[in-house]
C-alpha positions in Angstrom: 23.5 3.3 -11.2 20.7 5.6 -10.1 19.0 7.0 -7.0 15.5 8.5 -7.1 15.3 8.1 -10.9 12.1 9.7 -12.3 10.7 9.1 -15.8 7.3 9.7 -17.3 6.0 6.4 -15.8 7.2 6.8 -12.2 10.1 6.8 -9.8 12.7 4.1 -8.9 14.3 4.5 -5.5 17.6 2.8 -6.3 19.0 1.0 -9.3 22.2 -1.0 -8.8 24.3 -3.7 -10.5 24.9 -7.1 -9.0 27.4 -8.5 -11.5 25.6 -8.1 -14.8 22.1 -8.1 -13.2 20.3 -4.8 -12.9 18.7 -4.6 -9.4 15.7 -2.3 -8.9 15.3 -1.6 -5.2 12.1 -0.3 -3.7 12.7 1.2 -0.2 9.9 1.2 2.3 10.1 2.9 5.7 8.0 2.8 8.8 8.4 4.9 12.0 7.3 2.1 14.3 6.9 -1.7 14.4 3.7 -3.2 13.1 2.9 -4.3 9.6 6.0 -5.1 7.6 6.9 -2.2 5.2 7.1 -4.6 2.3 3.4 -5.2 2.5 3.0 -1.7 0.9 4.5 -3.1 -2.3 1.1 -4.4 -3.5 0.2 -5.6 -7.0 -0.5 -2.1 -8.2 2.9 -0.8 -7.0 4.7 -3.8 -8.5 3.1 -3.2 -11.9 4.2 0.5 -11.7 7.7 -0.4 -10.7 8.0 -3.0 -13.6 6.8 -0.4 -16.1 9.1 2.3 -14.8 12.0 -0.1 -14.7 11.3 -1.2 -18.3 11.5 2.4 -19.5 14.7 2.9 -17.5 16.3 -0.1 -19.2 15.1 0.8 -22.6 16.5 4.4 -22.4 19.9 2.9 -21.4 19.7 0.2 -24.0 19.9 -2.5 -21.3 16.9 -4.5 -22.2 19.1 -7.5 -22.8 20.5 -7.5 -19.2 18.9 -9.7 -16.5 17.0 -7.7 -13.9 15.5 -8.3 -10.5 13.3 -6.5 -8.0 14.4 -6.2 -4.4 12.6 -4.5 -1.5 14.5 -2.9 1.5 12.4 -2.5 4.6 13.5 0.1 7.2 11.7 0.3 10.6 12.9 3.3 12.6 11.0 3.9 15.8 12.0 7.2 17.6 15.0 6.7 19.9 15.8 3.2 18.6 18.4 2.1 16.0 16.7 1.4 12.7 16.1 -2.2 11.7 16.9 -2.9 8.0 15.7 -5.9 6.1 16.8 -6.6 2.5 14.4 -8.9 0.5 16.2 -10.0 -2.7 13.9 -11.0 -5.6 10.9 -9.7 -3.7 8.8 -10.1 -6.8 9.1 -11.1 -10.5 8.4 -9.0 -13.6 6.7 -11.8 -15.5 
């Protein structure tokens, strides 16, 4: 549905549909192993994503659709194939 969507409240990396559910995906990358990239999606970041997604849904008149928030972690050390981890329903809006 959207990639790198920007509105006055922030940016959404990806917005997709899973059936009727709107899926807001935050992508976090690291160049080396260590702390999981999803740890960067802290409480402040989650609030910002929720607000930005609410405006996205309002603009498209999709406030009646179910929505969820996923995180995709990408760890890509130099010279090694990236490791991708999809975390469905990483956090809730409510």
